[in-house]
Kinemage of the C-alpha trace (Angstrom):
@kinemage 1
@onewidth
@group {chain A} dominant
@subgroup {mainchain}
@vectorlist {calphas} color= white
{ca met a 1} P -89.694 32.856 9.416
{ca ala a 2} L -87.532 30.197 11.024
{ca leu a 3} L -84.871 28.290 9.065
{ca phe a 4} L -84.907 24.508 9.456
{ca leu a 5} L -81.752 22.464 8.826
{ca pro a 6} L -81.348 18.693 8.566
{ca val a 7} L -82.500 17.001 11.807
{ca ala a 8} L -79.825 17.139 14.571
{ca ala a 9} L -79.057 14.201 16.854
{ca ala a 10} L -81.978 13.620 19.187
{ca gly a 11} L -81.613 14.982 22.661
{ca gln a 12} L -78.689 17.307 21.916
{ca val a 13} L -80.622 20.542 21.316
{ca pro a 14} L -81.532 22.630 24.319
{ca ala a 15} L -85.078 23.974 24.443
{ca ala a 16} L -85.325 27.786 24.362
{ca gly a 17} L -87.322 29.408 27.067
{ca val a 18} L -87.393 31.309 30.351
{ca phe a 19} L -87.584 29.933 33.911
{ca thr a 20} L -89.547 31.872 36.571
{ca asp a 21} L -89.214 31.361 40.330
{ca ile a 22} L -92.641 30.692 41.849
{ca ser a 23} L -91.230 28.999 44.974
{ca arg a 24} L -90.690 32.206 46.985
{ca gly a 25} L -92.846 34.800 48.587
{ca asp a 26} L -92.311 38.561 48.698
{ca asp a 27} L -89.831 38.032 51.567
{ca gly a 28} L -87.704 35.691 49.504
{ca val a 29} L -88.529 32.581 51.671
{ca pro a 30} L -88.871 29.468 49.405
{ca phe a 31} L -90.659 26.182 49.899
{ca asp a 32} L -89.029 24.256 52.651
{ca his a 33} L -89.281 20.700 51.326
{ca val a 34} L -90.119 18.470 48.334
{ca val a 35} L -93.116 19.026 45.971
{ca tyr a 36} L -94.622 15.707 45.030
{ca thr a 37} L -97.492 16.787 42.836
{ca thr a 38} L -98.849 19.808 41.023
{ca ala a 39} L -102.239 20.525 39.418
{ca ile a 40} L -104.132 23.361 37.843
{ca gly a 41} L -107.613 24.171 39.223
{ca pro a 42} L -110.655 25.053 37.152
{ca asn a 43} L -110.040 28.755 37.745
{ca gly a 44} L -106.338 28.541 36.812
{ca asp a 45} L -104.988 28.490 40.363
{ca leu a 46} L -101.885 26.234 40.916
{ca tyr a 47} L -102.005 23.599 43.617
{ca ala a 48} L -98.833 22.002 45.013
{ca gly a 49} L -98.672 19.050 47.356
{ca gly a 50} L -95.719 17.538 49.100
{ca ser a 51} L -93.793 17.064 52.387
{ca phe a 52} L -93.211 20.861 52.918
{ca thr a 53} L -94.643 22.633 55.989
{ca ala a 54} L -94.499 26.125 54.361
{ca ala a 55} L -95.198 27.369 50.867
{ca ala a 56} L -93.058 30.399 50.161
{ca gly a 57} L -93.037 31.344 53.792
{ca val a 58} L -96.776 30.775 54.257
{ca pro a 59} L -97.722 28.059 56.834
{ca ala a 60} L -99.172 25.382 54.550
{ca pro a 61} L -98.565 21.774 55.813
{ca gly a 62} L -98.232 19.766 52.625
{ca ile a 63} L -100.746 21.617 50.375
{ca gly a 64} L -100.498 25.143 48.934
{ca arg a 65} L -102.549 27.147 46.429
{ca trp a 66} L -100.999 29.893 44.191
{ca asp a 67} L -103.520 32.462 42.898
{ca gly a 68} L -101.002 34.055 40.576
{ca ser a 69} L -99.604 36.490 43.104
{ca ser a 70} L -99.397 34.706 46.476
{ca trp a 71} L -99.614 31.296 48.191
{ca his a 72} L -102.419 30.191 50.479
{ca ala a 73} L -102.986 27.149 52.769
{ca leu a 74} L -105.923 24.828 52.536
{ca gly a 75} L -106.707 24.635 56.231
{ca leu a 76} L -104.497 25.491 59.204
{ca pro a 77} L -103.458 23.763 62.461
{ca gly a 78} L -106.492 23.904 64.834
{ca asp a 79} L -109.032 22.957 62.141
{ca ser a 80} L -111.148 19.882 62.903
{ca ile a 81} L -109.588 18.127 59.888
{ca leu a 82} L -106.200 18.973 58.404
{ca ala a 83} L -104.665 17.517 55.268
{ca lys a 84} L -100.907 17.299 54.687
{ca asp a 85} L -98.384 15.452 52.544
{ca ala a 86} L -100.571 15.461 49.460
{ca trp a 87} L -99.788 13.078 46.597
{ca ala a 88} L -102.491 13.724 44.027
{ca phe a 89} L -105.210 16.264 43.155
{ca glu a 90} L -108.461 16.214 41.197
{ca phe a 91} L -111.112 18.916 40.833
{ca ala a 92} L -114.897 18.621 40.829
{ca ser a 93} L -116.903 20.717 38.392
{ca asn a 94} L -118.037 23.020 41.283
{ca gly a 95} L -114.396 23.750 42.176
{ca asp a 96} L -114.180 21.317 45.165
{ca val a 97} L -110.691 19.821 45.485
{ca tyr a 98} L -110.071 16.033 45.998
{ca val a 99} L -106.759 15.128 47.430
{ca asn a 100} L -104.964 11.909 48.297
{ca ala a 101} L -103.026 12.757 51.446
{ca gln a 102} L -102.454 12.196 55.097
{ca phe a 103} L -105.165 13.731 57.298
{ca ser a 104} L -105.165 14.598 60.978
{ca his a 105} L -108.298 14.799 63.081
{ca leu a 106} L -109.639 13.868 66.489
{ca asp a 107} L -110.536 10.225 65.664
{ca ala a 108} L -107.298 9.516 63.725
{ca pro a 109} L -104.295 11.794 64.120
{ca his a 110} L -102.562 10.087 61.100
{ca glu a 111} L -105.200 8.831 58.676
{ca leu a 112} L -104.283 8.093 55.064
{ca gly a 113} L -107.015 8.628 52.555
{ca ile a 114} L -108.903 10.990 50.332
{ca gly a 115} L -110.543 14.233 51.441
{ca arg a 116} L -112.564 17.007 49.758
{ca trp a 117} L -111.958 20.662 50.246
{ca asp a 118} L -115.071 22.814 49.694
{ca gly a 119} L -113.205 26.140 49.938
{ca glu a 120} L -113.609 26.415 53.692
{ca ala a 121} L -113.077 22.973 55.310
{ca trp a 122} L -111.966 19.421 54.604
{ca his a 123} L -114.391 16.472 54.460
{ca met a 124} L -113.200 12.855 54.530
{ca leu a 125} L -114.464 10.355 51.977
{ca pro a 126} L -115.035 7.385 54.297
{ca ala a 127} L -113.235 4.137 53.491
{ca gly a 128} L -112.362 0.870 55.094
{ca gln a 129} L -115.589 0.679 57.095
{ca asn a 130} L -118.014 -2.337 57.029
{ca asn a 131} L -115.704 -4.233 54.730
{ca ser a 132} L -115.572 -1.360 52.195
{ca pro a 133} L -112.374 -0.731 50.186
{ca val a 134} L -109.406 0.805 51.882
{ca ile a 135} L -108.063 3.548 49.782
{ca gln a 136} L -104.282 3.652 49.151
{ca val a 137} L -102.415 6.862 49.637
{ca phe a 138} L -99.284 7.634 47.568
{ca glu a 139} L -101.205 6.520 44.489
{ca pro a 140} L -102.810 8.454 41.637
{ca leu a 141} L -106.282 9.785 41.267
{ca ala a 142} L -108.490 10.343 38.234
{ca leu a 143} L -111.773 12.051 37.614
{ca gly a 144} L -114.114 11.072 34.753
{ca gly a 145} L -116.085 13.493 32.604
{ca asp a 146} L -119.203 12.547 34.501
{ca gly a 147} L -117.591 13.499 37.810
{ca thr a 148} L -116.785 9.995 38.995
{ca leu a 149} L -113.628 9.828 41.074
{ca tyr a 150} L -111.270 6.871 40.787
{ca ala a 151} L -108.527 5.767 43.195
{ca thr a 152} L -106.438 2.741 44.080
{ca ala a 153} L -107.982 0.564 46.766
{ca val a 154} L -107.310 -2.587 48.742
{ca ile a 155} L -110.343 -4.905 49.047
{ca ser a 156} L -111.023 -8.088 50.939
{ca thr a 157} L -111.611 -11.186 48.773
{ca ala a 158} L -113.758 -14.303 49.329
{ca gln a 159} L -110.599 -16.239 50.246
{ca asp a 160} L -109.996 -13.923 53.253
{ca thr a 161} L -107.105 -12.282 51.419
{ca thr a 162} L -106.688 -8.861 49.966
{ca ala a 163} L -106.430 -7.558 46.441
{ca thr a 164} L -105.337 -4.205 45.006
{ca thr a 165} L -107.585 -2.708 42.331
{ca ile a 166} L -109.315 0.555 41.378
{ca ala a 167} L -112.400 1.812 43.188
{ca gln a 168} L -114.884 4.483 42.172
{ca trp a 169} L -116.665 6.994 44.448
{ca asp a 170} L -120.396 7.119 43.883
{ca gly a 171} L -120.910 10.091 46.171
{ca glu a 172} L -121.500 7.939 49.357
{ca ser a 173} L -119.146 4.984 49.190
{ca trp a 174} L -116.290 3.397 47.234
{ca ile a 175} L -117.294 0.637 44.770
{ca pro a 176} L -114.424 -1.715 43.719
{ca met a 177} L -113.926 -2.270 39.994
{ca gly a 178} L -113.150 -5.983 39.900
{ca ser a 179} L -112.413 -8.415 42.680
{ca thr a 180} L -108.897 -9.603 42.024
{ca asp a 181} L -105.373 -8.050 41.987
{ca leu a 182} L -105.147 -5.728 39.040
{ca phe a 183} L -101.515 -6.522 38.337
{ca gly a 184} L -100.425 -9.139 40.862
{ca asp a 185} L -97.796 -9.097 43.503
{ca tyr a 186} L -94.931 -6.655 43.710
{ca thr a 187} L -96.595 -4.111 41.411
{ca ser a 188} L -97.767 -0.634 42.348
{ca ile a 189} L -100.492 1.170 40.446
{ca thr a 190} L -98.655 4.231 39.240
{ca ala a 191} L -100.950 5.902 36.710
{ca leu a 192} L -104.589 6.510 35.941
{ca glu a 193} L -105.971 8.212 32.801
{ca ile a 194} L -109.473 8.707 31.483
{ca gly a 195} L -109.911 7.888 27.743
{ca val a 196} L -111.854 10.067 25.316
{ca asp a 197} L -114.688 7.511 25.499
{ca gly a 198} L -114.708 7.678 29.298
{ca ser a 199} L -112.960 4.365 29.759
{ca val a 200} L -110.393 4.130 32.641
{ca phe a 201} L -106.812 3.264 31.839
{ca ala a 202} L -104.495 1.972 34.716
{ca gly a 203} L -100.773 1.437 34.593
{ca gly a 204} L -98.537 -0.452 37.009
{ca glu a 205} L -94.835 -0.566 37.744
{ca ser a 206} L -93.009 -3.564 39.238
{ca arg a 207} L -91.261 -2.895 42.487
{ca asn a 208} L -88.723 -5.450 41.391
{ca thr a 209} L -86.795 -5.820 38.118
{ca pro a 210} L -89.356 -5.747 35.182
{ca gly a 211} L -90.148 -9.329 34.199
{ca asp a 212} L -91.869 -10.885 31.300
{ca glu a 213} L -95.368 -9.875 32.428
{ca thr a 214} L -97.115 -7.638 29.935
{ca asn a 215} L -100.334 -7.042 31.805
{ca arg a 216} L -99.414 -3.761 33.402
{ca ile a 217} L -101.553 -1.522 31.280
{ca val a 218} L -105.268 -2.274 31.321
{ca arg a 219} L -108.540 -0.651 30.506
{ca trp a 220} L -111.875 -0.811 32.251
{ca asp a 221} L -114.758 -0.984 29.786
{ca gly a 222} L -117.515 -0.682 32.338
{ca ser a 223} L -117.519 -4.400 33.362
{ca glu a 224} L -114.066 -5.796 33.242
{ca trp a 225} L -110.364 -5.011 32.937
{ca thr a 226} L -108.611 -5.953 29.670
{ca val a 227} L -104.932 -5.683 28.626
{ca val a 228} L -104.318 -2.770 26.217
{ca gly a 229} L -102.360 -2.937 22.943
{ca gly a 230} L -100.818 -6.308 23.731
{ca gly a 231} L -99.599 -5.112 27.039
{ca leu a 232} L -96.594 -3.378 28.623
{ca ser a 233} L -94.245 -4.684 31.277
{ca ser a 234} L -93.889 -1.709 33.519
{ca val a 235} L -95.674 1.708 33.256
{ca ser a 236} L -94.656 4.758 35.268
{ca ala a 237} L -96.819 7.501 33.736
{ca leu a 238} L -99.793 7.998 31.359
{ca ala a 239} L -100.913 11.108 29.485
{ca lys a 240} L -103.214 12.080 26.602
{ca asp a 241} L -102.332 14.400 23.800
{ca pro a 242} L -104.797 17.114 22.603
{ca ser a 243} L -106.279 14.728 20.177
{ca gly a 244} L -106.990 12.127 22.915
{ca asn a 245} L -104.302 9.633 21.974
{ca leu a 246} L -102.693 7.726 24.923
{ca tyr a 247} L -99.051 7.824 25.674
{ca ala a 248} L -97.150 5.801 28.303
{ca ala a 249} L -93.714 5.904 29.942
{ca ile a 250} L -92.329 2.434 30.298
{ca val a 251} L -89.172 0.819 31.750
{ca thr a 252} L -87.735 -1.866 29.480
{ca arg a 253} L -85.669 -4.919 30.366
{ca gly a 254} L -81.905 -5.052 29.803
{ca ala a 255} L -80.616 -1.543 29.530
{ca gly a 256} L -83.433 -0.361 31.710
{ca ser a 257} L -83.908 2.923 29.804
{ca pro a 258} L -87.477 4.238 30.072
{ca lys a 259} L -89.094 5.044 26.802
{ca val a 260} L -92.290 6.764 25.775
{ca val a 261} L -94.796 4.804 23.552
{ca arg a 262} L -98.083 5.754 21.919
{ca leu a 263} L -101.211 3.621 21.555
{ca asp a 264} L -101.938 3.352 17.882
{ca gly a 265} L -105.146 1.422 17.591
{ca glu a 266} L -104.476 -1.906 19.241
{ca ala a 267} L -100.618 -1.683 19.347
{ca trp a 268} L -98.002 0.459 21.074
{ca thr a 269} L -95.518 2.426 18.986
{ca ala a 270} L -92.378 3.857 20.328
{ca val a 271} L -91.843 7.614 20.144
{ca arg a 272} L -88.433 8.260 18.623
{ca his a 273} L -85.821 7.240 21.209
{ca ser a 274} L -82.070 7.733 21.419
{ca glu a 275} L -79.405 7.203 24.003
{ca asn a 276} L -79.700 10.878 24.979
{ca ser a 277} L -83.352 10.620 25.725
{ca ser a 278} L -82.964 7.661 28.120
{ca ala a 279} L -83.836 8.185 31.773
{ca glu a 280} L -83.395 6.513 35.137
{ca arg a 281} L -87.199 6.896 35.568
{ca ile a 282} L -89.811 9.004 33.968
{ca arg a 283} L -92.327 10.176 36.664
{ca ser a 284} L -94.585 12.483 34.785
{ca leu a 285} L -95.826 13.087 31.173
{ca val a 286} L -97.892 16.058 30.073
{ca phe a 287} L -98.790 17.738 26.715
{ca asp a 288} L -99.249 21.422 26.180
{ca pro a 289} L -102.140 22.748 24.025
{ca ser a 290} L -99.954 22.658 20.838
{ca gly a 291} L -99.179 18.962 21.248
{ca thr a 292} L -95.648 19.241 22.607
{ca leu a 293} L -94.770 16.472 25.028
{ca phe a 294} L -92.868 17.004 28.176
{ca ala a 295} L -91.376 14.153 30.242
{ca gly a 296} L -90.107 14.685 33.813
{ca gly a 297} L -87.849 12.479 35.899
{ca val a 298} L -84.128 11.945 35.972
{ca phe a 299} L -82.166 11.928 32.670
{ca pro a 300} L -78.370 11.402 32.861
{ca thr a 301} L -76.638 13.774 30.447
{ca gly a 302} L -72.942 12.937 30.908
{ca ser a 303} L -70.280 11.379 33.058
{ca ala a 304} L -69.555 14.457 35.164
{ca pro a 305} L -70.916 14.356 38.753
{ca gly a 306} L -74.292 16.157 39.048
{ca ser a 307} L -74.732 16.175 35.228
{ca cys a 308} L -78.425 15.338 34.635
{ca ala a 309} L -81.613 16.685 33.161
{ca gly a 310} L -85.003 16.805 34.868
{ca val a 311} L -87.275 17.535 31.937
{ca arg a 312} L -87.084 16.719 28.259
{ca met a 313} L -89.367 17.931 25.432
{ca trp a 314} L -90.502 16.125 22.295
{ca asn a 315} L -91.684 18.457 19.494
{ca gly a 316} L -92.494 15.777 16.962
{ca val a 317} L -89.040 15.755 15.429
{ca glu a 318} L -86.495 15.435 18.213
{ca trp a 319} L -86.024 15.430 22.016
{ca ser a 320} L -84.469 18.536 23.706
{ca thr a 321} L -83.492 19.391 27.233
{ca val a 322} L -85.718 21.828 29.125
{ca met a 323} L -84.269 21.637 32.566
{ca gln a 324} L -80.591 20.595 33.269
{ca arg a 325} L -78.000 20.990 36.004
{ca thr a 326} L -74.264 20.384 35.810
{ca asp a 327} L -73.259 21.389 39.336
{ca pro a 328} L -71.267 18.626 40.942
{ca trp a 329} L -72.566 19.740 44.349
{ca val a 330} L -76.182 18.946 43.359
{ca val a 331} L -76.957 15.780 45.168
{ca his a 332} L -80.595 15.518 44.201
{ca met a 333} L -82.343 16.427 41.013
{ca thr a 334} L -85.594 14.614 40.505
{ca val a 335} L -88.657 16.010 38.735
{ca arg a 336} L -91.811 14.392 40.153
{ca ser a 337} L -94.646 16.350 38.590
{ca leu a 338} L -95.435 18.341 35.481
{ca ser a 339} L -98.522 20.456 34.841
{ca ile a 340} L -99.514 22.929 32.098
{ca asp a 341} L -101.062 26.170 33.455
{ca ser a 342} L -103.829 28.117 31.840
{ca asn a 343} L -101.208 30.222 29.878
{ca gly a 344} L -99.661 27.096 28.453
{ca asp a 345} L -96.572 27.416 30.677
{ca leu a 346} L -94.966 24.329 32.182
{ca ile a 347} L -95.030 23.985 35.970
{ca ile a 348} L -92.263 21.672 37.302
{ca gly a 349} L -92.280 20.239 40.855
{ca gly a 350} L -89.874 17.916 42.614
{ca gln a 351} L -86.640 17.788 44.428
{ca phe a 352} L -84.082 20.222 43.008
{ca asp a 353} L -82.403 23.583 43.967
{ca gly a 354} L -83.226 25.430 40.774
{ca ala a 355} L -83.353 25.446 36.981
{ca gly a 356} L -81.154 27.247 34.516
{ca asp a 357} L -79.901 30.332 36.172
{ca val a 358} L -82.884 30.598 38.521
{ca ser a 359} L -82.641 29.510 42.106
{ca ser a 360} L -86.143 28.158 42.692
{ca pro a 361} L -86.120 25.155 45.018
{ca tyr a 362} L -88.754 22.454 44.562
{ca leu a 363} L -90.948 24.492 42.220
{ca val a 364} L -90.403 26.434 38.953
{ca lys a 365} L -92.204 27.667 35.818
{ca phe a 366} L -90.931 27.311 32.260
{ca thr a 367} L -92.199 29.475 29.434
{ca ala a 368} L -91.068 28.254 26.066
{ca ala a 369} L -89.751 30.753 23.613
{ca ser a 370} L -91.993 31.614 20.731
{ca val a 371} L -90.785 31.092 17.177
{ca ala a 372} L -90.200 34.453 15.496
{ca ser a 373} L -91.344 34.935 11.934
{ca glu a 374} L -88.475 36.614 10.083
{ca pro a 375} L -87.080 36.114 6.551
{ca ala a 376} L -84.196 33.813 5.951
{ca pro a 377} L -81.021 35.660 4.907
{ca ser a 378} L -80.004 35.394 1.212
{ca asp a 379} L -76.830 33.510 2.204
{ca ala a 380} L -78.722 31.030 4.399
{ca pro a 381} L -77.377 27.474 4.124
{ca val a 382} L -79.201 24.646 2.529
{ca gly a 383} L -82.569 24.008 4.215
{ca ile a 384} L -86.177 24.861 4.381
{ca ser a 385} L -88.307 27.547 6.067
{ca val a 386} L -91.941 28.091 6.873
{ca ser a 387} L -93.764 31.497 6.916
{ca pro a 388} L -95.666 32.539 8.916
{ca asn a 389} L -94.832 30.228 11.767
{ca pro a 390} L -97.174 29.732 13.634
{ca ser a 391} L -99.852 29.752 10.797
{ca ser a 392} L -103.603 29.514 10.759
{ca asp a 393} L -104.519 29.627 7.084
{ca ile a 394} L -101.855 29.680 4.326
{ca ala a 395} L -98.331 28.519 5.171
{ca thr a 396} L -95.511 28.982 2.701
{ca ile a 397} L -92.821 26.366 2.622
{ca ser a 398} L -89.543 27.646 1.055
{ca ala a 399} L -86.683 25.515 -0.121
{ca arg a 400} L -83.252 27.001 -0.674
{ca gly a 401} L -80.053 25.447 -2.056
{ca leu a 402} L -81.534 22.065 -2.740
{ca ala a 403} L -80.150 20.100 -5.688
{ca arg a 404} L -82.048 20.609 -8.906
{ca gly a 405} L -84.352 17.733 -9.627
{ca tyr a 406} L -87.419 15.884 -8.440
{ca ala a 407} L -88.468 16.374 -4.819
{ca thr a 408} L -91.213 15.363 -2.432
{ca val a 409} L -92.711 17.664 0.195
{ca ser a 410} L -94.774 16.102 2.985
{ca ile a 411} L -96.387 17.271 6.244
{ca val a 412} L -96.828 14.779 9.094
{ca asp a 413} L -98.655 15.330 12.420
{ca val a 414} L -97.218 14.348 15.836
{ca leu a 415} L -98.882 10.856 15.530
{ca gly a 416} L -96.871 10.163 12.364
{ca arg a 417} L -99.814 10.496 10.004
{ca glu a 418} L -99.119 12.169 6.617
{ca val a 419} L -101.652 14.975 6.167
{ca tyr a 420} L -100.109 16.528 3.028
{ca arg a 421} L -97.919 15.463 0.068
{ca ser a 422} L -96.751 17.231 -3.106
{ca gln a 423} L -94.170 16.187 -5.656
{ca gly a 424} L -92.410 18.193 -8.471
{ca asp a 425} L -89.188 19.634 -9.669
{ca val a 426} L -87.010 22.014 -7.577
{ca pro a 427} L -85.466 25.029 -9.408
{ca ala a 428} L -81.802 25.664 -9.140
{ca glu a 429} L -82.082 28.581 -6.737
{ca ser a 430} L -85.153 28.291 -4.560
{ca ala a 431} L -88.723 27.150 -4.523
{ca glu a 432} L -91.827 28.032 -2.601
{ca leu a 433} L -94.995 26.097 -1.913
{ca ala a 434} L -98.199 27.514 -0.436
{ca val a 435} L -100.195 25.043 1.658
{ca asp a 436} L -103.658 25.695 2.974
{ca val a 437} L -103.582 24.573 6.714
{ca ser a 438} L -106.898 26.183 7.664
{ca ala a 439} L -108.494 22.770 8.198
{ca tyr a 440} L -105.608 21.288 10.200
{ca pro a 441} L -106.129 20.849 13.923
{ca ser a 442} L -103.954 23.045 16.161
{ca gly a 443} L -100.580 21.461 17.012
{ca ile a 444} L -97.068 20.881 15.789
{ca tyr a 445} L -96.391 19.361 12.367
{ca val a 446} L -93.235 18.056 10.785
{ca val a 447} L -92.402 19.285 7.317
{ca arg a 448} L -90.085 17.166 5.208
{ca ile a 449} L -88.487 17.641 1.846
{ca val a 450} L -86.815 14.694 0.145
{ca ala a 451} L -84.716 15.699 -2.810
{ca gly a 452} L -82.566 12.921 -4.252
{ca ser a 453} L -80.614 11.287 -1.401
{ca asp a 454} L -81.092 14.348 0.866
{ca thr a 455} L -83.822 14.763 3.473
{ca tyr a 456} L -84.589 18.031 5.298
{ca ser a 457} L -87.007 18.430 8.169
{ca gly a 458} L -88.453 21.121 10.364
{ca thr a 459} L -91.525 21.953 12.384
{ca met a 460} L -94.567 24.057 11.645
{ca thr a 461} L -97.034 25.116 14.317
{ca val a 462} L -100.738 25.551 13.348
{ca thr a 463} L -102.869 27.725 15.716
{ca arg a 464} L -106.581 28.517 15.786
């Protein structure tokens, strides 16, 4: 049983967990340069892409695969086609790997594009031929549930100019989705996400100071692009929670502090924000199976040199710091990619020298601490507790030390929807309330008790 006290200031609480070094081989040699992207394959293998030439001492020019015990290359010098400097991964249902990268082969020693790895060799997806779209490297990929691959492309227009949009691969060629610039000049396509209904979402980030434009989040409905939720001015990352709800990281005007927003129907709603959860730039968003949101980037945490966080976590109540460094000798600390592996652990890639007390350059794993179920002591301060936590059927909410009188108990999911409410008197000493959560979807829920002018909150995890 875990005791919950009144909500602390957002962003002040460190997240409990353990970091594990996965950047080194048996000989202790780490990755030799920056990891740009990470992804988990259908069989649970971890893929890392970046500007490195060796993965944990294994020659792997820009792409490495971790099978849980050792690192492997996807191709080696001397192959007819060699991929390096990977920026994005997607996986076909048969296990083939699509990658946006720089390729080297006889016809083009430095070709930027998309290739497919079939487990033995690379195959290029042709682009830019016979007036077909030119696929942009350094941009995101997305794979639909029907196996359709989506990528950023530059196309020729009827006015003999070019336009940047999204193209889909039909198995033989790239087909542009639209014939005009998706976002206009000076805007990069920074994020792609597939909706629960199969629609494609695209987000863009201005290369200049964000302006008044609000068209930088759009959705393809099968025939045209439309602005989503009234629009956003600058989007750096997109992600879906386990229920399929869309979240975006945005950069606002003025203070310039990126925030996370959620699409609620046809409008965007801000996830609780505080000064301590602001960031220079959020580069990656990801949810774990329980619905916990992780944001990766650069988060200043104080005035001291080198004081910054690379990852923050939102549990439905507050932001907490997952990865932080305070070493004044740390020149760079930028998290570029977050992934959740098959065990629910967080994989962190970027440009850093380690995390916590672990020296794990460029790549590290974070395992969040589980919440123990133990009784609250009899002299526990005012607050509430939930037992068992996690719960799958009956959860008992206990209140201790609350003022005698009328109180309201509510349970809210991570989207802010109230799923339970009960009202009644609170005895002088303590009170318990049994709640059937067997029909609740798995995830994190906020439990609140309002007694008079006092409000107490905590979290409850439901598992299946």
